[in-house]
N, CA, C and O of each residue as an XYZ file, in Angstrom:
360
protein
N      -9.274     -0.493     72.304
C      -9.559     -0.003     70.555
C      -8.119      0.117     70.175
O      -7.172      0.643     70.759
N      -8.266     -0.845     68.440
C      -7.264     -1.133     67.928
C      -6.590      0.329     67.103
O      -6.923      1.511     67.012
N      -5.633     -0.401     66.667
C      -5.384      1.248     66.431
C      -5.683      1.133     64.407
O      -6.485      0.243     64.125
N      -5.195      1.815     63.339
C      -5.650      1.576     62.372
C      -4.626      0.981     61.724
O      -5.109      0.341     60.790
N      -3.530      0.881     61.755
C      -2.559     -0.192     61.494
C      -2.555     -2.079     61.566
O      -2.149     -2.969     60.819
N      -3.270     -2.021     62.947
C      -2.970     -3.292     63.581
C      -4.618     -4.222     62.569
O      -4.814     -5.357     62.135
N      -5.519     -2.775     62.613
C      -6.806     -3.135     61.726
C      -6.262     -3.531     60.289
O      -6.599     -4.571     59.724
N      -5.278     -2.480     59.689
C      -4.700     -3.234     58.441
C      -4.246     -4.498     58.481
O      -4.730     -5.138     57.547
N      -3.366     -5.279     59.309
C      -2.526     -6.222     59.800
C      -3.309     -7.161     59.540
O      -3.153     -8.138     58.807
N      -4.598     -6.681     60.480
C      -5.451     -8.536     60.330
C      -5.745     -8.632     59.270
O      -6.214     -9.716     58.923
N      -5.626     -7.714     58.423
C      -6.562     -8.312     57.190
C      -5.092     -8.935     55.708
O      -5.309     -9.214     54.528
N      -3.979     -8.942     56.338
C      -2.810     -9.131     55.406
C      -3.129    -10.985     54.857
O      -2.696    -11.537     53.846
N      -4.058    -11.595     56.001
C      -4.011    -13.242     55.621
C      -2.181    -13.683     56.587
O      -1.517    -13.302     57.551
N      -2.145    -14.642     55.528
C      -1.078    -14.978     55.685
C       0.647    -15.180     55.921
O       1.465    -15.865     56.535
N       0.533    -14.085     54.987
C       1.755    -13.013     54.842
C       2.359    -12.556     56.439
O       3.315    -11.895     56.844
N       1.388    -13.201     56.979
C       1.342    -12.029     58.082
C       2.000    -13.514     59.361
O       2.658    -13.182     60.348
N       1.810    -14.390     59.201
C       2.397    -15.510     59.885
C       3.940    -14.888     60.483
O       4.236    -14.234     61.483
N       4.584    -15.341     59.553
C       6.255    -15.053     59.647
C       6.344    -13.476     60.579
O       6.677    -13.684     61.745
N       6.196    -12.556     60.376
C       6.602    -11.446     61.124
C       5.802    -11.340     62.434
O       6.192    -10.685     63.401
N       4.702    -12.006     62.390
C       4.280    -11.971     64.207
C       5.073    -12.965     64.762
O       5.761    -12.697     65.747
N       5.076    -14.111     64.255
C       5.783    -15.392     64.692
C       7.570    -14.980     65.340
O       8.047    -15.457     66.370
N       8.342    -13.909     64.314
C       9.352    -13.206     65.083
C       8.831    -12.632     66.056
O       9.320    -12.591     67.185
N       7.592    -12.042     65.640
C       7.136    -10.773     67.580
C       7.777    -12.264     68.834
O       8.738    -12.212     69.602
N       6.832    -13.397     68.606
C       6.549    -14.183     69.490
C       7.564    -15.093     70.060
O       7.373    -15.578     71.175
N       8.717    -15.383     69.324
C       9.888    -15.585     69.162
C      10.504    -14.408     69.825
O      11.665    -14.640     69.489
N      10.560    -13.582     70.350
C      11.307    -12.703     70.876
C      11.852    -12.848     71.991
O      12.343    -13.944     72.263
N      11.894    -11.993     72.730
C      12.403    -11.576     73.763
C      11.990    -10.234     74.813
O      12.374    -10.066     75.970
N      11.199     -9.471     74.099
C      10.338     -8.165     74.472
C       8.982     -8.396     75.191
O       8.108     -8.144     74.361
N       8.442     -8.754     76.334
C       7.235     -9.443     76.582
C       5.632     -8.183     76.431
O       4.410     -8.261     76.307
N       6.609     -7.231     76.536
C       5.649     -6.572     75.996
C       5.275     -6.109     74.840
O       4.223     -5.503     74.635
N       6.075     -6.359     74.072
C       5.639     -6.640     72.530
C       4.835     -7.629     72.187
O       3.845     -7.857     71.492
N       5.472     -8.068     72.793
C       4.487    -10.025     72.684
C       3.139     -9.398     72.902
O       2.227     -9.272     72.085
N       3.200     -8.935     74.481
C       1.486     -8.732     74.561
C       0.915     -7.968     73.874
O      -0.176     -8.482     73.626
N       1.014     -6.787     73.286
C       0.501     -5.908     72.415
C      -0.304     -6.566     70.902
O      -1.440     -6.487     70.437
N       1.265     -7.373     70.390
C       0.901     -7.945     69.247
C      -0.128     -9.044     69.152
O      -0.640     -9.465     68.115
N      -0.391     -9.507     70.580
C      -1.465    -10.781     70.664
C      -2.740     -9.875     70.474
O      -3.534     -9.726     69.546
N      -2.612     -9.336     71.727
C      -3.949     -8.353     71.427
C      -4.092     -7.260     71.169
O      -4.873     -6.536     71.788
N      -3.159     -6.760     69.903
C      -3.928     -6.112     69.089
C      -3.855     -6.833     67.579
O      -4.374     -6.316     66.589
N      -3.314     -7.785     67.561
C      -3.608     -8.393     66.034
C      -3.760    -10.039     66.017
O      -4.292    -10.645     65.087
N      -3.227    -10.641     67.157
C      -3.447    -12.265     67.156
C      -4.251    -12.570     67.661
O      -3.859    -13.671     68.047
N      -5.327    -12.446     68.070
C      -6.842    -12.314     68.931
C      -7.770    -12.295     68.055
O      -8.947    -12.643     68.142
N      -6.968    -11.719     66.900
C      -8.177    -10.674     65.690
C      -8.317    -11.814     64.492
O      -9.257    -12.022     63.725
N      -7.056    -12.462     64.615
C      -6.750    -13.546     63.396
C      -7.840    -14.767     62.590
O      -8.114    -15.489     63.549
N      -8.310    -15.142     61.818
C      -8.906    -15.529     61.361
C      -7.980    -17.033     61.682
O      -6.762    -17.045     61.860
N      -8.911    -18.305     61.704
C      -8.642    -19.542     62.564
C      -7.742    -20.351     60.907
O      -7.579    -21.567     60.810
N      -7.402    -19.591     60.079
C      -6.168    -20.522     58.837
C      -5.095    -19.947     59.124
O      -4.055    -20.601     59.210
N      -5.128    -18.375     59.368
C      -3.476    -18.005     59.789
C      -3.530    -18.348     61.497
O      -2.457    -18.729     61.964
N      -4.382    -18.269     62.196
C      -4.200    -18.309     63.319
C      -3.499    -19.437     63.800
O      -2.764    -19.208     64.761
N      -3.552    -20.977     63.238
C      -3.064    -22.098     62.777
C      -2.035    -21.805     62.512
O      -1.482    -22.831     62.910
N      -0.872    -20.921     61.961
C       0.229    -21.044     61.131
C       0.955    -20.729     62.738
O       2.085    -21.217     62.732
N       0.624    -20.038     64.144
C       0.901    -19.562     64.886
C       0.904    -20.036     66.226
O       1.500    -19.635     67.226
N       0.071    -21.022     66.026
C      -0.597    -22.014     66.809
C       1.161    -22.906     67.797
O       1.249    -23.414     68.914
N       2.031    -22.742     66.889
C       3.243    -24.273     67.327
C       4.182    -22.157     68.689
O       4.777    -22.256     69.763
N       3.968    -21.224     68.171
C       4.139    -20.330     68.954
C       3.236    -19.841     70.224
O       3.520    -19.454     71.357
N       2.109    -20.023     69.563
C       1.626    -19.690     71.087
C       1.663    -20.359     72.362
O       1.667    -19.842     73.480
N       1.688    -21.603     72.041
C       1.600    -23.283     73.185
C       3.090    -23.283     73.615
O       3.471    -23.791     74.670
N       3.866    -22.702     72.759
C       5.146    -21.896     73.800
C       4.887    -20.959     74.518
O       5.129    -20.900     75.724
N       4.459    -20.275     73.968
C       4.225    -19.216     75.875
C       3.550    -19.307     76.620
O       3.632    -18.803     77.740
N       2.221    -20.350     75.957
C       1.536    -20.458     77.749
C       1.950    -21.356     78.279
O       1.735    -21.335     79.491
N       2.911    -22.876     77.628
C       3.554    -23.467     78.408
C       4.675    -23.088     78.908
O       4.892    -23.364     80.088
N       5.407    -22.553     78.339
C       7.058    -22.192     78.666
C       7.519    -21.075     78.735
O       8.639    -20.763     78.330
N       6.605    -20.236     79.327
C       7.069    -18.481     79.129
C       8.154    -18.017     79.928
O       8.302    -18.314     81.114
N       8.835    -17.357     79.330
C      10.060    -16.616     80.164
C       9.642    -15.635     81.437
O       8.613    -14.968     81.332
N      10.282    -15.570     82.392
C      10.056    -14.327     83.217
C       9.361    -13.415     82.813
O       8.203    -13.310     83.217
N       9.849    -12.611     81.997
C       9.404    -11.692     81.058
C       8.032    -12.103     81.160
O       7.258    -12.146     82.116
N       7.867    -12.519     79.426
C       6.365    -13.060     79.336
C       5.806    -13.646     80.604
O       4.963    -14.436     80.181
N       5.797    -13.695     81.593
C       4.761    -14.428     82.687
C       4.546    -12.495     83.254
O       3.521    -11.818     83.166
N       5.883    -12.089     83.790
C       5.493    -10.262     84.462
C       4.500    -10.123     82.904
O       3.437    -10.688     83.159
N       4.492     -9.986     82.528
C       3.727     -8.912     80.817
C       2.513    -10.195     80.959
O       2.208    -10.184     79.766
N       1.935    -10.890     81.341
C       0.690    -12.163     81.352
C       0.948    -12.379     79.562
O       0.093    -12.035     78.746
N       2.072    -12.909     79.234
C       2.079    -13.314     77.705
C       1.535    -14.737     77.789
O       1.159    -15.214     76.718
N       1.449    -15.356     78.683
C       1.057    -16.339     79.075
C      -0.497    -16.875     79.092
O      -1.066    -17.847     78.593
N      -0.806    -16.037     79.711
C      -3.000    -16.223     79.712
C      -3.157    -15.228     78.680
O      -4.263    -15.284     78.143
N      -2.286    -14.218     78.184
C      -3.069    -14.338     76.320
C      -3.083    -15.066     75.498
O      -3.898    -15.142     74.579
N      -1.558    -16.157     75.854
C      -2.132    -17.205     75.106
C      -2.399    -18.402     75.126
O      -2.359    -19.336     74.324
N      -2.659    -18.259     76.087
C      -3.920    -19.164     76.812
C      -5.666    -19.031     76.342
O      -6.559    -19.857     76.149
N      -5.565    -17.380     76.282
C      -6.544    -17.222     76.184
C      -6.831    -17.597     74.300
O      -7.822    -18.197     73.883
N      -5.692    -17.062     73.420
C      -6.506    -17.414     72.237
C      -6.412    -18.877     71.717
O      -7.010    -19.175     70.683
N      -5.720    -19.754     72.364
C      -5.391    -20.764     72.074
C      -7.097    -21.583     72.429
O      -7.569    -22.491     71.744
N      -7.513    -21.191     73.195
C      -8.868    -21.965     72.917
C      -9.632    -21.650     72.066
O     -10.581    -22.397     71.826
N      -9.490    -20.690     71.492
C     -10.267    -20.755     70.212
C      -9.974    -22.511     69.304
O     -10.593    -22.965     68.342
N      -8.802    -23.140     70.097
C      -8.603    -24.476     68.498
C      -9.243    -25.258     69.750
O      -8.986    -26.459     69.675
N      -9.810    -25.001     70.591
C     -11.085    -25.853     71.408
C     -11.691    -26.184     70.421
O     -11.687    -25.547     69.367
N     -12.477    -27.540     70.692
C     -13.578    -27.732     69.782
C     -15.204    -27.247     69.904
O     -15.941    -27.289     68.919
N     -15.615    -26.838     71.073
C     -16.591    -26.181     72.017
C     -16.175    -24.749     71.662
O     -17.061    -24.008     72.085
N     -15.589    -24.324     71.301
C     -15.508    -23.080     71.259
C     -16.322    -22.257     70.488
O     -16.467    -22.155     69.270
N     -17.105    -21.375     71.972
C     -17.604    -20.525     70.637
C     -18.970    -21.201     71.190
O     -19.901    -20.428     70.966
N     -19.534    -22.753     72.038
C     -21.066    -23.441     72.273
C     -21.435    -22.695     73.518
O     -20.540    -22.140     74.156
N     -22.236    -22.658     73.774
C     -22.616    -22.149     75.193
C     -24.124    -23.216     75.252
O     -25.071    -23.323     74.472
N     -23.774    -23.931     76.635
C     -24.667    -24.777     76.851
C     -25.974    -24.436     78.039
O     -26.851    -25.273     78.249
């Protein structure tokens, strides 16, 4: 369950890109994991596009701390939303 502050942050739109990007570029794997799970996963695609580079870096080149916290796995999960057939069930 998301916190009320996460619920609010998700509504901010593109002004949220830079602050979230700073977290995703930081060194704290736990903080990145929580940010992805409580905020990033819920962002609309227009906002998510502004974080795509950070998410790809985390998915493809995670730090040891990121691996330990499974940030790379969470980033890959969010990146699936960029796939053309996302959400299409055959």
